[in-house]
C-alpha positions as CSV (number, residue, x, y, z in Angstrom):
1,M,-57.0,32.7,-74.8
2,E,-53.7,33.9,-73.5
3,D,-54.7,32.9,-69.9
4,T,-55.8,29.5,-70.9
5,K,-52.6,29.0,-72.9
6,S,-50.4,30.0,-70.1
7,D,-52.3,27.7,-67.7
8,F,-51.9,24.9,-70.1
9,V,-48.2,25.4,-70.6
10,V,-47.5,25.5,-66.9
11,K,-49.5,22.4,-66.1
12,E,-48.3,20.1,-68.8
13,G,-44.8,21.4,-69.3
14,N,-44.0,18.9,-72.2
15,D,-44.4,20.9,-75.4
16,S,-42.3,18.6,-77.6
17,E,-44.7,15.7,-77.1
18,I,-47.8,17.9,-77.8
19,S,-46.2,19.2,-81.0
20,K,-45.6,15.6,-82.1
21,I,-49.3,14.7,-81.6
22,L,-50.4,17.8,-83.5
23,G,-47.8,17.4,-86.2
24,K,-46.5,20.9,-85.5
25,E,-43.4,22.3,-84.0
26,N,-43.2,23.8,-80.5
27,P,-44.1,27.5,-80.6
28,K,-41.3,28.1,-78.1
29,Q,-38.7,26.5,-80.2
30,T,-39.6,28.3,-83.5
31,K,-39.7,32.1,-83.8
32,K,-42.1,32.2,-86.8
33,S,-45.0,30.3,-85.2
34,K,-46.4,32.9,-82.9
35,K,-50.2,32.1,-83.4
36,S,-52.1,30.6,-80.4
37,V,-53.6,27.2,-80.4
38,R,-57.4,27.0,-81.0
39,P,-59.7,26.5,-78.1
40,F,-61.2,23.1,-79.2
41,R,-57.7,21.7,-79.6
42,E,-56.7,23.0,-76.2
43,K,-59.6,21.0,-74.6
44,L,-58.5,17.9,-76.5
45,Y,-54.9,18.2,-75.2
46,K,-56.2,18.6,-71.6
47,E,-58.4,15.5,-71.8
48,F,-55.6,13.5,-73.4
49,W,-53.1,14.3,-70.7
50,E,-55.6,13.8,-67.9
51,R,-56.4,10.3,-69.1
52,K,-52.7,9.5,-69.6
53,T,-51.8,10.6,-66.0
54,Q,-54.8,8.6,-64.6
55,Y,-53.7,5.5,-66.5
56,K,-50.1,5.9,-65.1
57,Q,-51.4,6.3,-61.6
58,R,-53.5,3.1,-61.9
59,V,-50.6,1.1,-63.1
60,Q,-48.4,2.4,-60.3
61,K,-51.0,1.6,-57.7
62,R,-51.3,-2.0,-59.0
63,K,-47.6,-2.5,-58.8
64,E,-47.5,-1.1,-55.2
65,K,-50.3,-3.5,-54.2
66,K,-48.4,-6.4,-55.6
67,D,-45.1,-5.5,-53.9
68,G,-46.8,-4.7,-50.6
69,T,-44.5,-1.7,-49.9
70,C,-44.2,1.8,-51.2
71,E,-40.5,2.0,-51.7
72,Q,-40.5,5.4,-53.3
73,Q,-42.4,7.1,-50.5
74,Q,-40.3,5.4,-47.9
75,T,-37.1,6.8,-49.5
76,E,-38.7,10.2,-49.5
77,L,-39.4,9.8,-45.8
78,K,-35.7,8.9,-45.2
79,D,-34.4,11.8,-47.2
80,I,-36.7,14.1,-45.2
81,S,-35.7,12.6,-41.9
82,D,-32.0,13.2,-42.7
83,N,-32.7,17.0,-43.2
84,K,-35.1,17.3,-40.3
85,Q,-35.9,14.6,-37.8
86,P,-39.6,14.4,-37.0
87,S,-40.9,13.0,-33.7
88,D,-41.5,9.2,-33.3
89,K,-45.3,9.6,-33.3
90,V,-45.3,11.4,-36.6
91,K,-43.0,8.8,-38.1
92,K,-45.3,5.9,-37.1
93,K,-48.4,7.7,-38.4
94,V,-46.8,8.5,-41.7
95,K,-45.4,5.1,-42.2
96,N,-48.7,3.3,-41.5
97,K,-50.8,5.6,-43.7
98,V,-48.3,5.5,-46.5
99,Q,-48.4,1.7,-46.6
100,K,-52.2,1.6,-46.5
101,S,-53.4,4.5,-48.6
102,G,-50.5,6.1,-50.4
103,P,-49.2,9.6,-49.8
104,H,-50.3,11.5,-46.7
105,K,-50.4,15.2,-45.9
106,D,-47.7,14.7,-43.2
107,V,-45.4,13.7,-46.0
108,K,-46.1,16.9,-47.9
109,R,-45.7,18.9,-44.7
110,L,-42.3,17.2,-44.1
111,K,-41.3,17.8,-47.7
112,H,-41.6,21.5,-47.2
113,A,-39.6,21.5,-44.0
114,P,-36.7,24.0,-43.8
115,K,-33.6,22.5,-45.5
116,R,-30.0,22.9,-44.4
117,D,-27.5,24.8,-46.3
118,K,-25.3,22.7,-48.5
119,K,-22.2,24.5,-47.3
120,T,-22.8,23.8,-43.6
121,S,-23.7,20.1,-44.2
122,K,-20.5,19.6,-46.2
123,E,-18.4,21.3,-43.5
124,E,-20.0,19.1,-40.8
125,S,-19.4,15.9,-42.8
126,K,-15.7,16.7,-43.1
127,D,-13.8,15.4,-40.0
128,E,-10.5,17.1,-39.1
129,Y,-9.3,13.8,-37.5
130,P,-10.8,10.9,-39.3
131,G,-10.6,7.4,-37.9
132,D,-9.5,6.2,-34.5
133,A,-7.0,8.2,-32.4
134,P,-3.4,7.0,-33.0
135,V,-1.7,5.0,-30.2
136,S,2.1,5.4,-29.6
137,R,4.2,2.4,-30.1
138,K,5.9,2.8,-26.7
139,L,2.5,2.5,-25.0
140,M,1.6,-0.5,-27.1
141,S,4.8,-2.3,-26.3
142,K,3.9,-2.2,-22.6
143,Y,0.9,-4.5,-23.3
144,Q,2.4,-6.7,-26.0
145,R,3.0,-10.3,-25.1
146,G,5.9,-11.8,-27.1
147,K,6.7,-11.4,-30.8
148,Q,4.2,-11.6,-33.6
149,M,3.6,-14.9,-35.3
150,Q,5.0,-15.5,-38.8
151,T,1.9,-16.0,-41.0
152,K,3.9,-17.1,-44.1
153,G,5.0,-20.7,-44.8
154,T,1.7,-22.4,-43.7
155,R,0.7,-25.6,-45.4
156,T,-2.8,-24.6,-46.3
157,F,-4.5,-21.3,-47.2
158,H,-7.0,-21.9,-44.4
159,G,-4.3,-22.1,-41.8
160,H,-2.8,-18.8,-43.2
161,V,-6.2,-17.1,-42.8
162,K,-6.6,-18.3,-39.2
163,L,-3.2,-17.0,-38.2
164,V,-3.8,-13.6,-39.8
165,Q,-7.2,-13.4,-38.0
166,N,-5.6,-14.3,-34.6
167,E,-2.9,-11.7,-35.1
168,K,-5.5,-9.0,-35.9
169,K,-7.5,-9.9,-32.7
170,L,-4.3,-9.7,-30.6
171,N,-3.3,-6.3,-32.1
172,M,-6.8,-5.0,-31.4
173,A,-6.7,-6.1,-27.8
174,V,-3.3,-4.4,-27.3
175,K,-4.6,-1.2,-28.8
176,Q,-7.7,-1.2,-26.6
177,A,-5.6,-1.8,-23.5
178,A,-3.3,1.0,-24.5
179,R,-6.2,3.4,-25.2
180,S,-7.9,2.5,-21.9
181,E,-4.8,3.7,-20.0
182,R,-5.8,7.3,-20.8
183,L,-8.9,6.9,-18.7
184,L,-6.7,6.0,-15.7
185,Q,-6.2,9.5,-14.4
186,E,-5.5,8.7,-10.8
187,E,-1.8,8.6,-9.7
188,P,-0.3,7.4,-6.4
189,G,0.7,10.4,-4.2
190,F,3.8,10.2,-2.0
191,L,4.9,12.7,0.6
192,I,7.2,15.3,-0.9
193,P,9.4,17.1,1.7
194,E,10.6,20.6,1.4
195,D,14.3,21.6,1.3
196,G,16.0,20.6,4.5
197,E,13.2,18.3,5.7
198,S,12.7,14.6,5.7
199,T,9.6,12.4,5.6
200,T,11.0,10.0,8.2
201,N,10.0,12.6,10.9
202,V,6.3,12.6,9.9
203,S,4.3,10.6,12.4
204,Q,0.8,9.0,12.1
205,S,-0.8,11.7,14.2
206,D,0.5,14.4,11.8
207,I,-1.0,12.5,8.8
208,V,-4.3,12.0,10.5
209,Q,-4.6,15.7,11.3
210,S,-3.9,16.7,7.7
211,V,-6.1,14.2,5.8
212,D,-9.9,14.0,5.3
213,I,-12.2,12.1,7.7
214,T,-12.5,8.9,5.6
215,T,-8.7,8.5,5.3
216,A,-8.2,9.3,9.0
217,Q,-10.6,6.4,9.9
218,K,-8.2,4.0,8.2
219,H,-5.7,4.5,11.1
220,F,-6.8,2.5,14.1
221,N,-5.5,0.0,16.8
222,L,-6.9,-3.3,18.0
223,D,-5.8,-4.0,21.6
224,L,-5.6,-7.8,22.0
225,P,-2.9,-8.5,24.5
226,Q,-4.2,-11.8,25.7
227,F,-3.8,-13.9,22.5
228,G,-0.9,-12.3,20.7
229,P,1.4,-12.1,18.8
230,Y,-0.8,-11.7,15.7
231,K,-0.4,-12.5,12.0
232,L,-2.6,-11.0,9.3
233,Q,-3.6,-10.9,5.6
234,Y,-5.9,-8.8,3.4
235,T,-7.9,-10.2,0.6
236,R,-6.9,-9.6,-3.0
237,N,-9.4,-6.8,-3.5
238,G,-8.4,-5.2,-0.2
239,K,-11.9,-5.3,1.4
240,Y,-11.5,-7.9,4.2
241,L,-8.9,-8.5,6.9
242,L,-8.0,-11.8,8.6
243,I,-6.0,-11.9,11.8
244,A,-4.8,-14.8,14.0
245,G,-3.1,-14.8,17.3
246,S,-0.6,-17.5,18.2
247,K,-2.7,-18.6,21.1
248,G,-5.7,-19.6,19.0
249,H,-7.7,-16.4,18.4
250,V,-8.9,-16.1,14.7
251,A,-11.1,-13.3,13.4
252,A,-12.3,-12.1,9.9
253,M,-13.8,-8.6,9.4
254,D,-14.6,-5.9,6.9
255,W,-11.8,-3.5,8.1
256,L,-13.3,-0.4,6.5
257,T,-16.7,-0.6,8.2
258,K,-15.4,-2.6,11.2
259,R,-18.1,-5.2,10.6
260,L,-17.1,-8.6,12.1
261,L,-17.6,-11.7,9.8
262,C,-16.6,-14.3,12.4
263,E,-14.5,-14.7,15.5
264,I,-13.4,-18.1,16.9
265,N,-10.9,-19.6,19.2
266,V,-9.4,-22.9,17.9
267,M,-7.9,-23.7,21.4
268,E,-4.6,-24.6,19.8
269,T,-1.4,-22.9,18.6
270,V,-1.8,-21.0,15.3
271,R,1.3,-20.7,13.2
272,D,0.0,-19.1,10.0
273,I,-3.2,-18.1,8.1
274,R,-4.1,-17.5,4.5
275,W,-7.2,-16.4,2.5
276,L,-8.2,-18.8,-0.3
277,H,-9.5,-17.8,-3.7
278,Q,-12.3,-15.6,-2.1
279,E,-13.3,-14.2,1.2
280,T,-15.7,-17.1,1.8
281,M,-12.9,-19.5,2.9
282,F,-9.5,-19.3,4.7
283,A,-6.9,-21.8,5.8
284,V,-5.3,-21.9,9.3
285,A,-2.1,-23.8,10.0
286,Q,-2.6,-25.1,13.6
287,K,-0.3,-27.1,15.8
288,Q,-0.8,-30.5,14.3
289,W,-2.9,-30.2,11.1
290,T,-4.2,-27.5,8.8
291,Y,-7.9,-26.6,8.8
292,V,-10.2,-24.8,6.4
293,Y,-13.0,-22.5,7.7
294,D,-15.7,-20.5,6.0
295,N,-16.4,-16.8,6.7
296,Q,-18.9,-17.8,9.5
297,G,-16.2,-19.7,11.4
298,I,-17.5,-23.2,10.6
299,E,-14.9,-25.9,10.0
300,L,-15.1,-27.2,6.4
301,H,-12.0,-29.5,6.1
302,C,-9.2,-31.0,8.1
303,L,-6.1,-31.4,5.9
304,K,-4.2,-34.2,7.6
305,Q,-1.7,-34.3,4.8
306,L,-0.5,-30.8,5.9
307,H,0.8,-31.6,9.3
308,E,3.1,-29.5,11.6
309,V,3.0,-26.6,9.0
310,L,5.0,-23.5,9.7
311,R,4.2,-21.3,6.6
312,L,1.3,-21.2,4.1
313,E,1.0,-19.6,0.6
314,F,-2.0,-19.7,-1.7
315,L,-1.5,-19.5,-5.6
316,P,-4.8,-17.9,-6.8
317,Y,-4.5,-18.7,-10.5
318,H,-3.6,-22.3,-9.9
319,F,-5.9,-23.0,-6.8
320,L,-2.9,-24.5,-5.0
321,L,-2.2,-24.2,-1.3
322,A,1.6,-24.5,-0.7
323,S,2.9,-25.4,2.8
324,S,6.3,-25.9,4.5
325,N,6.7,-27.9,7.7
326,V,9.1,-28.5,10.5
327,N,10.8,-31.5,8.8
328,G,11.8,-29.6,5.6
329,Y,8.9,-31.0,3.5
330,L,7.3,-28.8,0.8
331,Y,3.7,-29.7,-0.2
332,W,1.2,-28.5,-2.9
333,L,-2.5,-29.2,-2.5
334,D,-5.2,-28.5,-5.1
335,V,-8.0,-26.8,-3.3
336,S,-10.5,-27.1,-6.1
337,V,-10.5,-30.9,-6.1
338,G,-8.8,-31.6,-2.7
339,Q,-5.9,-33.7,-4.1
340,K,-2.2,-33.6,-3.6
341,M,-0.4,-32.2,-6.6
342,A,3.2,-32.6,-5.5
343,G,5.4,-33.0,-2.5
344,H,9.2,-32.6,-2.2
345,S,11.6,-33.3,0.6
346,T,14.1,-30.4,0.6
347,G,16.6,-32.0,3.0
348,L,17.6,-28.5,4.2
349,G,16.1,-28.5,7.7
350,R,13.3,-26.4,9.2
351,L,11.3,-24.3,6.6
352,D,10.1,-21.2,8.5
353,V,10.9,-18.7,5.8
354,M,8.7,-18.8,2.6
355,C,7.1,-16.6,0.0
356,Q,5.8,-16.8,-3.5
357,N,6.7,-15.1,-6.7
358,P,3.4,-13.6,-7.9
359,Q,4.5,-13.5,-11.5
360,N,5.3,-17.2,-12.1
361,A,4.0,-18.9,-8.9
362,I,7.5,-20.2,-7.9
363,I,7.9,-20.8,-4.2
364,C,11.0,-19.2,-2.6
365,L,12.5,-20.7,0.6
366,G,15.1,-19.3,3.0
367,H,17.4,-21.7,4.9
368,P,19.6,-21.5,8.0
369,G,22.7,-21.8,5.9
370,G,22.1,-18.4,4.2
371,S,20.9,-19.9,0.9
372,V,17.6,-19.2,-1.0
373,T,16.0,-21.9,-3.1
374,M,13.2,-21.7,-5.7
375,W,10.8,-24.7,-6.2
376,S,8.2,-25.8,-8.7
377,P,5.8,-28.7,-8.2
378,N,7.0,-30.3,-11.4
379,V,10.6,-30.8,-10.4
380,N,12.0,-32.8,-7.4
381,E,15.0,-30.6,-7.1
382,P,15.3,-26.8,-6.6
383,L,15.3,-24.8,-9.9
384,V,17.7,-22.2,-8.4
385,K,19.9,-22.4,-5.3
386,M,21.8,-19.2,-4.5
387,L,23.9,-18.1,-1.5
388,C,22.5,-14.8,-0.4
389,H,23.8,-14.3,3.2
390,G,26.7,-15.4,5.3
391,A,24.2,-16.4,8.1
392,A,20.7,-17.7,8.3
393,V,18.0,-16.0,6.2
394,R,15.2,-14.4,8.2
395,S,12.7,-13.2,5.6
396,I,12.2,-13.0,1.8
397,A,9.9,-10.8,-0.3
398,V,9.3,-10.6,-4.1
399,D,7.6,-7.6,-5.7
400,S,4.4,-7.8,-7.9
401,S,6.3,-7.7,-11.2
402,G,8.4,-10.8,-10.2
403,I,11.7,-9.1,-11.1
404,Y,13.1,-8.0,-7.8
405,M,13.6,-10.0,-4.6
406,A,14.5,-8.7,-1.2
407,T,16.3,-10.9,1.4
408,S,17.3,-10.2,5.0
409,G,19.5,-12.3,7.3
410,V,21.0,-12.6,10.7
411,D,24.1,-10.7,9.4
412,R,22.0,-7.5,9.6
413,K,22.0,-6.9,5.9
414,L,19.1,-6.1,3.5
415,K,19.9,-7.2,-0.1
416,I,18.0,-6.5,-3.4
417,W,18.3,-9.1,-6.1
418,D,17.4,-9.2,-9.8
419,V,15.7,-12.5,-10.3
420,R,16.2,-12.5,-14.1
421,K,20.0,-12.4,-13.8
422,M,20.3,-13.9,-10.3
423,Q,22.5,-10.9,-9.5
424,M,22.6,-8.6,-6.4
425,L,21.7,-4.9,-7.2
426,H,21.9,-3.2,-3.8
427,S,23.0,-4.0,-0.2
428,Y,22.0,-2.1,2.8
429,Q,23.2,-2.3,6.4
430,I,20.3,-2.3,8.9
431,G,20.3,-2.3,12.7
432,C,19.1,-6.0,13.0
433,G,17.8,-8.7,10.7
434,A,14.3,-8.0,9.5
435,G,11.9,-10.8,10.6
436,N,9.1,-9.7,8.2
437,M,9.1,-8.0,4.8
438,V,6.6,-7.3,2.1
439,F,6.3,-5.2,-1.1
440,S,3.4,-3.0,-2.0
441,Q,1.8,-2.7,-5.4
442,T,3.8,0.4,-6.2
443,G,7.2,-1.1,-5.1
444,V,7.3,0.3,-1.5
445,L,9.1,-2.1,0.8
446,A,8.0,-2.5,4.5
447,L,10.1,-4.4,7.0
448,G,9.7,-5.1,10.7
449,K,12.8,-5.4,12.9
450,G,12.1,-5.7,16.6
451,N,9.4,-3.2,17.6
452,I,10.1,-0.8,14.7
453,V,8.5,-0.7,11.2
454,E,10.5,0.9,8.5
455,V,9.1,1.7,5.0
456,Y,11.4,2.3,2.0
457,Q,10.3,4.1,-1.2
458,D,11.4,2.2,-4.3
459,P,14.7,0.6,-2.9
460,C,15.0,-1.7,-6.0
461,R,15.5,0.8,-8.8
462,Q,17.7,3.3,-6.9
463,Q,20.1,3.5,-4.1
464,I,18.4,5.0,-1.0
465,T,20.1,6.5,2.0
466,S,17.2,6.8,4.6
467,P,13.8,5.2,5.1
468,Y,10.6,6.8,3.7
469,M,8.7,6.5,7.0
470,I,9.4,5.0,10.5
471,Q,6.8,3.8,13.1
472,K,7.7,2.6,16.6
473,L,5.4,0.1,18.4
474,G,5.1,-1.2,21.9
475,T,6.0,-4.8,21.2
476,T,7.8,-7.0,18.7
477,V,6.4,-7.1,15.1
478,H,5.3,-10.5,13.9
479,G,3.5,-9.7,10.6
480,V,3.3,-6.9,8.0
481,H,1.0,-6.8,4.9
482,F,0.0,-3.9,2.6
483,C,-3.7,-3.5,1.8
484,P,-4.2,-3.7,-2.0
485,Y,-5.6,-0.5,-3.6
486,E,-5.2,1.4,-0.3
487,D,-2.5,3.5,1.2
488,V,-2.6,1.3,4.3
489,L,-0.1,-1.0,6.0
490,G,-1.3,-3.6,8.5
491,V,1.0,-4.6,11.3
492,G,0.5,-7.5,13.7
493,H,2.4,-7.4,17.0
494,G,2.3,-8.8,20.5
495,E,-0.5,-6.5,21.7
496,G,-2.8,-6.8,18.7
497,F,-3.1,-5.1,15.4
498,T,-2.3,-1.6,14.1
499,S,-3.3,0.0,10.8
500,L,-0.8,2.6,9.5
501,I,-1.4,5.1,6.7
502,I,1.5,5.0,4.1
503,P,0.9,7.6,1.4
504,G,1.6,6.2,-2.1
505,A,1.7,2.6,-1.1
506,G,-1.5,1.4,-3.0
507,E,-2.4,1.2,-6.7
508,A,-4.6,4.2,-7.6
509,N,-6.5,2.4,-10.4
510,F,-8.0,-1.1,-10.2
511,D,-9.1,-3.6,-12.8
512,A,-12.6,-4.7,-11.9
513,M,-12.2,-7.9,-14.0
514,E,-9.2,-8.9,-11.9
515,S,-10.2,-7.8,-8.4
516,N,-13.1,-5.5,-7.6
517,P,-13.2,-3.8,-4.2
518,F,-16.9,-2.9,-4.7
519,Q,-18.1,-6.3,-6.0
520,T,-21.6,-7.6,-5.0
521,K,-22.6,-11.1,-4.0
522,K,-23.7,-11.9,-7.6
523,Q,-20.4,-10.6,-9.0
524,R,-18.5,-12.7,-6.5
525,R,-20.3,-15.9,-7.6
526,E,-19.7,-15.2,-11.2
527,A,-16.1,-14.4,-10.5
528,E,-15.6,-17.7,-8.7
529,V,-17.0,-19.6,-11.7
530,Q,-14.8,-17.6,-14.1
531,M,-11.7,-18.3,-12.0
532,L,-12.4,-22.0,-12.0
533,L,-12.8,-21.9,-15.8
534,D,-9.6,-20.0,-16.2
535,K,-7.6,-22.2,-13.8
536,I,-4.0,-22.7,-14.9
537,P,-2.7,-26.3,-14.5
538,A,0.2,-26.9,-12.2
539,D,2.3,-28.3,-15.1
540,M,2.6,-24.8,-16.5
541,I,4.5,-23.4,-13.4
542,H,8.0,-22.6,-14.7
543,L,10.7,-20.2,-13.8
544,D,10.7,-18.6,-17.2
545,T,7.0,-17.8,-18.2
546,K,8.0,-17.4,-21.9
547,M,9.0,-21.1,-22.1
548,I,5.3,-22.1,-22.2
549,S,4.9,-20.7,-25.7
550,K,8.0,-22.5,-27.0
551,V,8.5,-26.1,-28.3
552,D,10.5,-28.4,-26.1
553,K,13.0,-29.4,-28.7
554,K,14.8,-32.0,-26.6
555,T,11.8,-34.1,-25.8
556,F,10.4,-33.6,-29.3
557,M,13.6,-35.0,-30.9
558,E,13.7,-37.9,-28.5
559,K,10.1,-38.9,-29.5
560,V,11.0,-38.6,-33.2
561,E,14.1,-40.9,-32.7
562,E,12.0,-43.5,-30.9
563,N,9.4,-43.5,-33.7
564,N,12.2,-43.8,-36.2
565,K,13.6,-46.8,-34.4
566,I,10.3,-48.6,-34.5
567,H,9.1,-47.7,-38.0
568,F,12.3,-47.9,-39.8
569,K,13.8,-51.0,-38.3
570,K,15.2,-53.3,-41.0
571,P,13.3,-56.6,-41.0
572,L,15.1,-59.9,-41.5
573,A,16.3,-60.7,-45.0
574,I,13.7,-62.7,-47.0
575,S,14.6,-65.0,-49.8
576,Y,11.4,-64.9,-51.8
577,E,11.1,-65.8,-55.5
578,P,7.6,-65.2,-56.9
579,K,6.3,-68.0,-59.1
580,H,5.7,-67.5,-62.8
581,R,2.0,-66.9,-63.7
582,M,0.2,-67.1,-67.0
583,K,-2.1,-64.7,-68.9
584,G,0.1,-61.6,-68.5
585,K,0.6,-62.0,-64.6
586,G,4.1,-63.2,-64.8
587,S,5.7,-60.0,-66.2
588,G,8.6,-58.4,-64.4
589,R,6.5,-55.5,-63.0
590,K,3.9,-57.8,-61.5
591,K,6.6,-60.0,-59.9
592,E,8.2,-56.9,-58.2
593,Q,4.9,-55.8,-56.9
594,R,4.2,-59.2,-55.3
595,K,7.7,-59.2,-53.9
596,K,7.2,-55.7,-52.3
597,G,3.8,-56.7,-50.8
598,V,5.3,-59.7,-49.0
599,I,8.2,-57.6,-47.6
600,E,5.8,-54.9,-46.3
601,E,3.6,-57.5,-44.6
602,H,6.7,-59.0,-42.9
603,K,7.8,-55.5,-41.8
604,K,4.4,-54.7,-40.2
605,K,4.6,-58.0,-38.2
606,T,8.0,-57.2,-36.9
607,V,6.9,-53.6,-35.8
608,K,3.8,-55.1,-34.0
609,E,6.0,-57.5,-32.2
610,I,8.4,-54.8,-31.0
611,I,5.6,-52.6,-29.7
612,R,4.0,-55.6,-27.9
613,D,7.3,-56.5,-26.3
614,K,7.8,-52.9,-25.1
615,Q,4.4,-52.7,-23.6
616,Q,4.9,-56.0,-21.7
617,Q,8.3,-54.8,-20.5
618,H,6.7,-51.5,-19.3
619,I,4.0,-53.4,-17.4
620,K,6.6,-55.6,-15.8
621,D,8.7,-52.7,-14.7
622,K,5.7,-51.0,-13.1
623,R,4.7,-54.1,-11.2
624,H,8.3,-54.6,-10.0
625,Q,8.4,-51.0,-8.7
626,A,5.1,-51.5,-6.9
627,G,6.3,-54.8,-5.4
628,I,3.7,-57.0,-7.2
629,S,4.8,-60.4,-8.2
630,V,4.4,-61.3,-11.9
631,S,2.2,-64.4,-12.4
632,K,3.9,-67.1,-14.5
633,G,2.0,-69.4,-16.7
634,V,2.3,-73.2,-16.6
635,L,4.0,-73.4,-20.0
636,D,6.4,-70.5,-19.4
637,R,9.2,-72.9,-18.6
638,F,9.2,-74.2,-22.2
639,K,9.7,-70.7,-23.7
640,K,13.0,-70.1,-25.4
641,T,15.4,-67.9,-23.5
642,E,18.0,-65.6,-25.2
643,S,21.5,-67.0,-24.7
């Protein structure tokens, strides 16, 4: 009896309910009732609980069939998978069998899997540094563009929500840009001399002997004495090189692998060359007109508008090809549509010194009188005209930030200017006027004077006493250009082309979304489409780039005043007395309403007449400027004229 009793108690485990059925108290709860339950009653209890459990199981199965899913068992699977992750095959088997036929042995096996300790799980769940890593405000200020918008004072709540969302997006972009800077581990490496030594004495042979093989291959010479002197330019990603001799020789190549793209002879004098938006096209300023070729050397266009051109500049974000010619004419051509955007006659003589400001796309010109002017396609006059030298200007260069400008003249001086203040920072006395100058991505300045190439390390932010490096060539230098993202300086001279290694000249980290040196053909096509979609209109070229986000108050107030003159012009006085009407329509209020209606109609008519007269006058002025005679009607002689 004791065994059966113990089995019964363990299986059922609900003594209070059994005692209610029997009408007796639970033997565990009372100390007096110690007698065991009779055998026939024990069987009765077992049969009762078995039937009850079977009934509950049936009801539960019916519900599961109606729902189509076994939510309880799926939650058990999730809890088990959190403790111990089973394999994918076991998960699929268990899930399918649970949905079809209820619990499976795999579920039971996973239930009894070894559990983690609660202490370890809590320790792992606690993070010492919760959330994203903080970003310093100094680093974020580097990537911020202007001040934050004031979200208060909007007319509608919807407008307020939109402004707040835009500000959140901008702040998120700034944070991501600041965080990504930590991944840029590479830094430009300059030559650091020991005490009592100078880097100016380091020659190219010394550098080639001390660097690795791949870097040593970047120093080479192209002997082309028949068609020189040569001009050159690298692409924006630094992969391809374009050279052109003054006697008609033009060649494009991959300068790293020395693979030739095309080589032609135009049989005419070549004055300047420029890559266009990609390495598939380039422009050549020849003796009479300017031509556009593809990377196979096939002529695509003949630009007869650009005649007798001396210098070319391409604005990549605006798709504009700027040119200056012998007669002092400055011209902008939209390459994407092939139309003229603007053309200004400077009236300052021959324009053989030109460069662009990469920050705001302003064209800088040097003149024989020693002055430098800055031009935009939107204004007929120079935005800035400053006297830089006492004699003719020989070359101009603007750094990549658009803040500093270097000028050199016949007076044998090199001057550094702050473009923001239009103020001179430093002045250096050099042996002779530098005919060619260019800035690198890291602020290194290279200039060619005679047959010598001098390189200065950061001459804008500090006063320097000696050049960083010096290289002497056999003939006169006619062109210098730094290769982007490489420590290489290309030099064009009378005997061909020379590639020099300048440590620290190139940017160590590149942005693949801006210019990718390792881009494929597919990426190049996609980049071309993206550039066309992101094309900036020429109207946005301005000396101060922050002016774009501001409101032009002057023109806005002028428009408001014109509208006020039209809409608020007083009409002629009307002597109108409304007639008396019967049936309640002759009250004072009704009379005033009728009087107001008549005055408003008269006012509208006068406004329409003013607008019509202005339009006719505008058409007449246009025809008069174009020289078109205005046709007169037969009855025009009978019209009244103002005395």
